[in-house]
PyMOL Python script that loads the backbone (N, CA, C, O; Angstrom):
from pymol import cmd

cmd.read_pdbstr("""\
ATOM      1  N   UNK A   1     -50.622 105.522  52.643  1.00  0.00           N
ATOM      2  CA  UNK A   1     -50.609 104.300  53.385  1.00  0.00           C
ATOM      3  C   UNK A   1     -49.808 103.269  52.617  1.00  0.00           C
ATOM      4  O   UNK A   1     -50.160 102.938  51.485  1.00  0.00           O
ATOM      5  N   UNK A   2     -48.763 102.764  53.191  1.00  0.00           N
ATOM      6  CA  UNK A   2     -47.892 101.815  52.513  1.00  0.00           C
ATOM      7  C   UNK A   2     -48.542 100.458  52.316  1.00  0.00           C
ATOM      8  O   UNK A   2     -49.546 100.149  52.957  1.00  0.00           O
ATOM      9  N   UNK A   3     -47.981  99.651  51.439  1.00  0.00           N
ATOM     10  CA  UNK A   3     -48.466  98.307  51.208  1.00  0.00           C
ATOM     11  C   UNK A   3     -49.689  98.212  50.314  1.00  0.00           C
ATOM     12  O   UNK A   3     -50.350  97.174  50.276  1.00  0.00           O
ATOM     13  N   UNK A   4     -49.994  99.270  49.601  1.00  0.00           N
ATOM     14  CA  UNK A   4     -51.179  99.320  48.737  1.00  0.00           C
ATOM     15  C   UNK A   4     -51.186  98.167  47.743  1.00  0.00           C
ATOM     16  O   UNK A   4     -52.183  97.456  47.620  1.00  0.00           O
ATOM     17  N   UNK A   5     -50.092  97.982  47.042  1.00  0.00           N
ATOM     18  CA  UNK A   5     -50.041  96.969  45.992  1.00  0.00           C
ATOM     19  C   UNK A   5     -50.135  95.553  46.570  1.00  0.00           C
ATOM     20  O   UNK A   5     -50.785  94.690  45.980  1.00  0.00           O
ATOM     21  N   UNK A   6     -49.505  95.312  47.699  1.00  0.00           N
ATOM     22  CA  UNK A   6     -49.558  93.989  48.312  1.00  0.00           C
ATOM     23  C   UNK A   6     -50.952  93.709  48.888  1.00  0.00           C
ATOM     24  O   UNK A   6     -51.468  92.599  48.763  1.00  0.00           O
ATOM     25  N   UNK A   7     -51.545  94.708  49.510  1.00  0.00           N
ATOM     26  CA  UNK A   7     -52.850  94.555  50.155  1.00  0.00           C
ATOM     27  C   UNK A   7     -53.942  94.252  49.129  1.00  0.00           C
ATOM     28  O   UNK A   7     -54.864  93.491  49.420  1.00  0.00           O
ATOM     29  N   UNK A   8     -53.850  94.828  47.949  1.00  0.00           N
ATOM     30  CA  UNK A   8     -54.908  94.714  46.942  1.00  0.00           C
ATOM     31  C   UNK A   8     -54.429  93.994  45.682  1.00  0.00           C
ATOM     32  O   UNK A   8     -54.949  94.259  44.597  1.00  0.00           O
ATOM     33  N   UNK A   9     -53.471  93.109  45.793  1.00  0.00           N
ATOM     34  CA  UNK A   9     -52.866  92.460  44.625  1.00  0.00           C
ATOM     35  C   UNK A   9     -53.887  91.719  43.769  1.00  0.00           C
ATOM     36  O   UNK A   9     -53.842  91.813  42.542  1.00  0.00           O
ATOM     37  N   UNK A  10     -54.806  90.984  44.391  1.00  0.00           N
ATOM     38  CA  UNK A  10     -55.766  90.200  43.608  1.00  0.00           C
ATOM     39  C   UNK A  10     -56.719  91.099  42.818  1.00  0.00           C
ATOM     40  O   UNK A  10     -57.113  90.756  41.703  1.00  0.00           O
ATOM     41  N   UNK A  11     -57.086  92.232  43.383  1.00  0.00           N
ATOM     42  CA  UNK A  11     -57.980  93.170  42.696  1.00  0.00           C
ATOM     43  C   UNK A  11     -57.215  93.889  41.583  1.00  0.00           C
ATOM     44  O   UNK A  11     -57.722  94.029  40.470  1.00  0.00           O
ATOM     45  N   UNK A  12     -56.013  94.338  41.879  1.00  0.00           N
ATOM     46  CA  UNK A  12     -55.217  95.053  40.881  1.00  0.00           C
ATOM     47  C   UNK A  12     -54.908  94.183  39.663  1.00  0.00           C
ATOM     48  O   UNK A  12     -54.789  94.692  38.549  1.00  0.00           O
ATOM     49  N   UNK A  13     -54.779  92.879  39.874  1.00  0.00           N
ATOM     50  CA  UNK A  13     -54.504  91.970  38.757  1.00  0.00           C
ATOM     51  C   UNK A  13     -55.654  91.946  37.754  1.00  0.00           C
ATOM     52  O   UNK A  13     -55.441  91.672  36.573  1.00  0.00           O
ATOM     53  N   UNK A  14     -56.868  92.230  38.216  1.00  0.00           N
ATOM     54  CA  UNK A  14     -58.048  92.224  37.345  1.00  0.00           C
ATOM     55  C   UNK A  14     -58.386  93.601  36.794  1.00  0.00           C
ATOM     56  O   UNK A  14     -59.266  93.722  35.942  1.00  0.00           O
ATOM     57  N   UNK A  15     -57.711  94.632  37.260  1.00  0.00           N
ATOM     58  CA  UNK A  15     -58.072  96.010  36.933  1.00  0.00           C
ATOM     59  C   UNK A  15     -57.830  96.395  35.482  1.00  0.00           C
ATOM     60  O   UNK A  15     -58.677  97.036  34.861  1.00  0.00           O
ATOM     61  N   UNK A  16     -56.711  96.020  34.950  1.00  0.00           N
ATOM     62  CA  UNK A  16     -56.304  96.460  33.620  1.00  0.00           C
ATOM     63  C   UNK A  16     -54.982  97.190  33.738  1.00  0.00           C
ATOM     64  O   UNK A  16     -54.357  97.157  34.798  1.00  0.00           O
ATOM     65  N   UNK A  17     -54.539  97.850  32.676  1.00  0.00           N
ATOM     66  CA  UNK A  17     -53.234  98.517  32.699  1.00  0.00           C
ATOM     67  C   UNK A  17     -53.190  99.631  33.753  1.00  0.00           C
ATOM     68  O   UNK A  17     -54.068 100.493  33.803  1.00  0.00           O
ATOM     69  N   UNK A  18     -52.156  99.593  34.586  1.00  0.00           N
ATOM     70  CA  UNK A  18     -52.002 100.594  35.636  1.00  0.00           C
ATOM     71  C   UNK A  18     -50.573 100.550  36.189  1.00  0.00           C
ATOM     72  O   UNK A  18     -49.801  99.636  35.898  1.00  0.00           O
ATOM     73  N   UNK A  19     -50.255 101.546  36.977  1.00  0.00           N
ATOM     74  CA  UNK A  19     -49.014 101.591  37.751  1.00  0.00           C
ATOM     75  C   UNK A  19     -49.406 102.013  39.158  1.00  0.00           C
ATOM     76  O   UNK A  19     -50.424 102.678  39.351  1.00  0.00           O
ATOM     77  N   UNK A  20     -48.610 101.633  40.126  1.00  0.00           N
ATOM     78  CA  UNK A  20     -48.898 102.033  41.498  1.00  0.00           C
ATOM     79  C   UNK A  20     -47.686 102.721  42.099  1.00  0.00           C
ATOM     80  O   UNK A  20     -46.543 102.454  41.727  1.00  0.00           O
ATOM     81  N   UNK A  21     -47.970 103.618  43.041  1.00  0.00           N
ATOM     82  CA  UNK A  21     -46.936 104.260  43.837  1.00  0.00           C
ATOM     83  C   UNK A  21     -47.160 103.845  45.281  1.00  0.00           C
ATOM     84  O   UNK A  21     -47.802 102.825  45.531  1.00  0.00           O
ATOM     85  N   UNK A  22     -46.657 104.594  46.220  1.00  0.00           N
ATOM     86  CA  UNK A  22     -46.803 104.246  47.638  1.00  0.00           C
ATOM     87  C   UNK A  22     -48.252 103.981  48.004  1.00  0.00           C
ATOM     88  O   UNK A  22     -48.559 102.922  48.551  1.00  0.00           O
ATOM     89  N   UNK A  23     -49.116 104.880  47.729  1.00  0.00           N
ATOM     90  CA  UNK A  23     -50.532 104.717  48.011  1.00  0.00           C
ATOM     91  C   UNK A  23     -51.366 105.218  46.858  1.00  0.00           C
ATOM     92  O   UNK A  23     -52.540 105.546  47.026  1.00  0.00           O
ATOM     93  N   UNK A  24     -50.756 105.280  45.676  1.00  0.00           N
ATOM     94  CA  UNK A  24     -51.416 105.867  44.509  1.00  0.00           C
ATOM     95  C   UNK A  24     -51.632 104.829  43.413  1.00  0.00           C
ATOM     96  O   UNK A  24     -50.888 103.857  43.286  1.00  0.00           O
ATOM     97  N   UNK A  25     -52.659 105.067  42.642  1.00  0.00           N
ATOM     98  CA  UNK A  25     -52.958 104.250  41.480  1.00  0.00           C
ATOM     99  C   UNK A  25     -52.943 105.175  40.272  1.00  0.00           C
ATOM    100  O   UNK A  25     -53.651 106.181  40.245  1.00  0.00           O
ATOM    101  N   UNK A  26     -52.144 104.838  39.283  1.00  0.00           N
ATOM    102  CA  UNK A  26     -52.027 105.656  38.079  1.00  0.00           C
ATOM    103  C   UNK A  26     -52.592 104.900  36.887  1.00  0.00           C
ATOM    104  O   UNK A  26     -52.227 103.752  36.635  1.00  0.00           O
ATOM    105  N   UNK A  27     -53.493 105.561  36.153  1.00  0.00           N
ATOM    106  CA  UNK A  27     -54.062 104.997  34.943  1.00  0.00           C
ATOM    107  C   UNK A  27     -54.045 106.054  33.859  1.00  0.00           C
ATOM    108  O   UNK A  27     -54.334 107.223  34.117  1.00  0.00           O
ATOM    109  N   UNK A  28     -53.706 105.643  32.639  1.00  0.00           N
ATOM    110  CA  UNK A  28     -53.715 106.589  31.524  1.00  0.00           C
ATOM    111  C   UNK A  28     -55.134 106.831  31.037  1.00  0.00           C
ATOM    112  O   UNK A  28     -55.518 107.973  30.786  1.00  0.00           O
ATOM    113  N   UNK A  29     -55.919 105.761  30.900  1.00  0.00           N
ATOM    114  CA  UNK A  29     -57.291 105.879  30.392  1.00  0.00           C
ATOM    115  C   UNK A  29     -58.230 105.050  31.268  1.00  0.00           C
ATOM    116  O   UNK A  29     -58.046 103.841  31.412  1.00  0.00           O
ATOM    117  N   UNK A  30     -59.225 105.695  31.844  1.00  0.00           N
ATOM    118  CA  UNK A  30     -60.194 104.968  32.657  1.00  0.00           C
ATOM    119  C   UNK A  30     -60.961 103.948  31.830  1.00  0.00           C
ATOM    120  O   UNK A  30     -61.395 102.920  32.350  1.00  0.00           O
ATOM    121  N   UNK A  31     -61.126 104.226  30.554  1.00  0.00           N
ATOM    122  CA  UNK A  31     -61.841 103.311  29.673  1.00  0.00           C
ATOM    123  C   UNK A  31     -61.161 101.968  29.501  1.00  0.00           C
ATOM    124  O   UNK A  31     -61.803 101.000  29.095  1.00  0.00           O
ATOM    125  N   UNK A  32     -59.871 101.890  29.803  1.00  0.00           N
ATOM    126  CA  UNK A  32     -59.136 100.634  29.694  1.00  0.00           C
ATOM    127  C   UNK A  32     -59.301  99.765  30.936  1.00  0.00           C
ATOM    128  O   UNK A  32     -58.818  98.633  30.967  1.00  0.00           O
ATOM    129  N   UNK A  33     -59.974 100.282  31.954  1.00  0.00           N
ATOM    130  CA  UNK A  33     -60.121  99.572  33.225  1.00  0.00           C
ATOM    131  C   UNK A  33     -61.496  98.939  33.344  1.00  0.00           C
ATOM    132  O   UNK A  33     -62.464  99.395  32.735  1.00  0.00           O
ATOM    133  N   UNK A  34     -61.562  97.890  34.132  1.00  0.00           N
ATOM    134  CA  UNK A  34     -62.845  97.260  34.452  1.00  0.00           C
ATOM    135  C   UNK A  34     -63.481  98.097  35.561  1.00  0.00           C
ATOM    136  O   UNK A  34     -62.959  98.156  36.674  1.00  0.00           O
ATOM    137  N   UNK A  35     -64.604  98.740  35.257  1.00  0.00           N
ATOM    138  CA  UNK A  35     -65.244  99.666  36.193  1.00  0.00           C
ATOM    139  C   UNK A  35     -65.649  98.985  37.499  1.00  0.00           C
ATOM    140  O   UNK A  35     -65.511  99.576  38.570  1.00  0.00           O
ATOM    141  N   UNK A  36     -66.141  97.761  37.425  1.00  0.00           N
ATOM    142  CA  UNK A  36     -66.558  97.067  38.649  1.00  0.00           C
ATOM    143  C   UNK A  36     -65.361  96.761  39.546  1.00  0.00           C
ATOM    144  O   UNK A  36     -65.477  96.788  40.772  1.00  0.00           O
ATOM    145  N   UNK A  37     -64.221  96.472  38.941  1.00  0.00           N
ATOM    146  CA  UNK A  37     -63.007  96.215  39.716  1.00  0.00           C
ATOM    147  C   UNK A  37     -62.519  97.513  40.356  1.00  0.00           C
ATOM    148  O   UNK A  37     -62.071  97.506  41.503  1.00  0.00           O
ATOM    149  N   UNK A  38     -62.600  98.613  39.635  1.00  0.00           N
ATOM    150  CA  UNK A  38     -62.202  99.906  40.183  1.00  0.00           C
ATOM    151  C   UNK A  38     -63.089 100.275  41.369  1.00  0.00           C
ATOM    152  O   UNK A  38     -62.598 100.774  42.382  1.00  0.00           O
ATOM    153  N   UNK A  39     -64.381 100.033  41.245  1.00  0.00           N
ATOM    154  CA  UNK A  39     -65.306 100.296  42.364  1.00  0.00           C
ATOM    155  C   UNK A  39     -64.960  99.435  43.577  1.00  0.00           C
ATOM    156  O   UNK A  39     -64.981  99.915  44.710  1.00  0.00           O
ATOM    157  N   UNK A  40     -64.644  98.173  43.339  1.00  0.00           N
ATOM    158  CA  UNK A  40     -64.265  97.271  44.433  1.00  0.00           C
ATOM    159  C   UNK A  40     -63.001  97.766  45.124  1.00  0.00           C
ATOM    160  O   UNK A  40     -62.906  97.729  46.351  1.00  0.00           O
ATOM    161  N   UNK A  41     -62.044  98.222  44.351  1.00  0.00           N
ATOM    162  CA  UNK A  41     -60.797  98.735  44.912  1.00  0.00           C
ATOM    163  C   UNK A  41     -61.038  99.975  45.769  1.00  0.00           C
ATOM    164  O   UNK A  41     -60.468 100.100  46.853  1.00  0.00           O
ATOM    165  N   UNK A  42     -61.868 100.876  45.297  1.00  0.00           N
ATOM    166  CA  UNK A  42     -62.200 102.079  46.064  1.00  0.00           C
ATOM    167  C   UNK A  42     -62.900 101.687  47.362  1.00  0.00           C
ATOM    168  O   UNK A  42     -62.579 102.214  48.427  1.00  0.00           O
ATOM    169  N   UNK A  43     -63.856 100.765  47.274  1.00  0.00           N
ATOM    170  CA  UNK A  43     -64.581 100.316  48.460  1.00  0.00           C
ATOM    171  C   UNK A  43     -63.644  99.697  49.488  1.00  0.00           C
ATOM    172  O   UNK A  43     -63.729 100.011  50.675  1.00  0.00           O
ATOM    173  N   UNK A  44     -62.756  98.825  49.043  1.00  0.00           N
ATOM    174  CA  UNK A  44     -61.795  98.192  49.960  1.00  0.00           C
ATOM    175  C   UNK A  44     -60.895  99.230  50.615  1.00  0.00           C
ATOM    176  O   UNK A  44     -60.623  99.160  51.813  1.00  0.00           O
ATOM    177  N   UNK A  45     -60.439 100.186  49.829  1.00  0.00           N
ATOM    178  CA  UNK A  45     -59.544 101.220  50.343  1.00  0.00           C
ATOM    179  C   UNK A  45     -60.247 102.065  51.399  1.00  0.00           C
ATOM    180  O   UNK A  45     -59.653 102.395  52.425  1.00  0.00           O
ATOM    181  N   UNK A  46     -61.489 102.411  51.157  1.00  0.00           N
ATOM    182  CA  UNK A  46     -62.259 103.200  52.134  1.00  0.00           C
ATOM    183  C   UNK A  46     -62.409 102.413  53.428  1.00  0.00           C
ATOM    184  O   UNK A  46     -62.242 102.971  54.513  1.00  0.00           O
ATOM    185  N   UNK A  47     -62.722 101.123  53.327  1.00  0.00           N
ATOM    186  CA  UNK A  47     -62.876 100.304  54.530  1.00  0.00           C
ATOM    187  C   UNK A  47     -61.572 100.222  55.318  1.00  0.00           C
ATOM    188  O   UNK A  47     -61.594 100.266  56.548  1.00  0.00           O
ATOM    189  N   UNK A  48     -60.448 100.105  54.634  1.00  0.00           N
ATOM    190  CA  UNK A  48     -59.150 100.062  55.317  1.00  0.00           C
ATOM    191  C   UNK A  48     -58.907 101.375  56.054  1.00  0.00           C
ATOM    192  O   UNK A  48     -58.489 101.371  57.212  1.00  0.00           O
ATOM    193  N   UNK A  49     -59.166 102.487  55.392  1.00  0.00           N
ATOM    194  CA  UNK A  49     -58.934 103.792  56.023  1.00  0.00           C
ATOM    195  C   UNK A  49     -59.864 104.016  57.206  1.00  0.00           C
ATOM    196  O   UNK A  49     -59.449 104.592  58.211  1.00  0.00           O
ATOM    197  N   UNK A  50     -61.106 103.575  57.107  1.00  0.00           N
ATOM    198  CA  UNK A  50     -62.025 103.717  58.236  1.00  0.00           C
ATOM    199  C   UNK A  50     -61.539 102.898  59.414  1.00  0.00           C
ATOM    200  O   UNK A  50     -61.639 103.347  60.556  1.00  0.00           O
ATOM    201  N   UNK A  51     -61.021 101.719  59.169  1.00  0.00           N
ATOM    202  CA  UNK A  51     -60.472 100.888  60.237  1.00  0.00           C
ATOM    203  C   UNK A  51     -59.271 101.540  60.885  1.00  0.00           C
ATOM    204  O   UNK A  51     -59.127 101.497  62.107  1.00  0.00           O
ATOM    205  N   UNK A  52     -58.411 102.143  60.088  1.00  0.00           N
ATOM    206  CA  UNK A  52     -57.234 102.838  60.603  1.00  0.00           C
ATOM    207  C   UNK A  52     -57.667 104.041  61.428  1.00  0.00           C
ATOM    208  O   UNK A  52     -57.094 104.310  62.484  1.00  0.00           O
ATOM    209  N   UNK A  53     -58.678 104.766  60.952  1.00  0.00           N
ATOM    210  CA  UNK A  53     -59.165 105.937  61.680  1.00  0.00           C
ATOM    211  C   UNK A  53     -59.721 105.542  63.034  1.00  0.00           C
ATOM    212  O   UNK A  53     -59.459 106.224  64.026  1.00  0.00           O
ATOM    213  N   UNK A  54     -60.484 104.457  63.102  1.00  0.00           N
ATOM    214  CA  UNK A  54     -61.060 104.023  64.372  1.00  0.00           C
ATOM    215  C   UNK A  54     -59.968 103.643  65.363  1.00  0.00           C
ATOM    216  O   UNK A  54     -60.031 104.024  66.531  1.00  0.00           O
ATOM    217  N   UNK A  55     -58.961 102.889  64.903  1.00  0.00           N
ATOM    218  CA  UNK A  55     -57.902 102.470  65.820  1.00  0.00           C
ATOM    219  C   UNK A  55     -57.039 103.647  66.250  1.00  0.00           C
ATOM    220  O   UNK A  55     -56.514 103.654  67.364  1.00  0.00           O
ATOM    221  N   UNK A  56     -56.885 104.639  65.383  1.00  0.00           N
ATOM    222  CA  UNK A  56     -56.125 105.825  65.738  1.00  0.00           C
ATOM    223  C   UNK A  56     -56.822 106.608  66.828  1.00  0.00           C
ATOM    224  O   UNK A  56     -56.169 107.112  67.741  1.00  0.00           O
ATOM    225  N   UNK A  57     -58.148 106.719  66.750  1.00  0.00           N
ATOM    226  CA  UNK A  57     -58.907 107.446  67.763  1.00  0.00           C
ATOM    227  C   UNK A  57     -58.832 106.716  69.105  1.00  0.00           C
ATOM    228  O   UNK A  57     -58.728 107.352  70.154  1.00  0.00           O
ATOM    229  N   UNK A  58     -58.885 105.391  69.074  1.00  0.00           N
ATOM    230  CA  UNK A  58     -58.815 104.614  70.307  1.00  0.00           C
ATOM    231  C   UNK A  58     -57.471 104.793  70.988  1.00  0.00           C
ATOM    232  O   UNK A  58     -57.394 104.830  72.216  1.00  0.00           O
ATOM    233  N   UNK A  59     -56.415 104.903  70.201  1.00  0.00           N
ATOM    234  CA  UNK A  59     -55.076 105.071  70.754  1.00  0.00           C
ATOM    235  C   UNK A  59     -54.915 106.460  71.395  1.00  0.00           C
ATOM    236  O   UNK A  59     -54.152 106.628  72.347  1.00  0.00           O
ATOM    237  N   UNK A  60     -55.651 107.461  70.853  1.00  0.00           N
ATOM    238  CA  UNK A  60     -55.557 108.811  71.380  1.00  0.00           C
ATOM    239  C   UNK A  60     -56.292 108.952  72.716  1.00  0.00           C
ATOM    240  O   UNK A  60     -55.950 109.817  73.522  1.00  0.00           O
ATOM    241  N   UNK A  61     -57.291 108.113  72.951  1.00  0.00           N
ATOM    242  CA  UNK A  61     -58.136 108.241  74.158  1.00  0.00           C
ATOM    243  C   UNK A  61     -57.419 107.830  75.418  1.00  0.00           C
ATOM    244  O   UNK A  61     -57.998 107.884  76.503  1.00  0.00           O
TER     245      UNK A  61
END
""", "prot")
cmd.dss("prot")
cmd.show_as("cartoon", "prot")
cmd.util.cbc("prot")
cmd.orient("prot")
């Protein structure tokens, strides 16, 4: 899903050292990251995907 870095910029700024790709997050060491921020990012990403899934199903009907 494109726009990952723009969509989650405020959260990624608090995460710690990382790199991003199209829809990927790359980290060398999880210990260098703020665990609560990582959890928030995962939660936000899941909510976005669930929203996309719902709208995709509606379009198919």
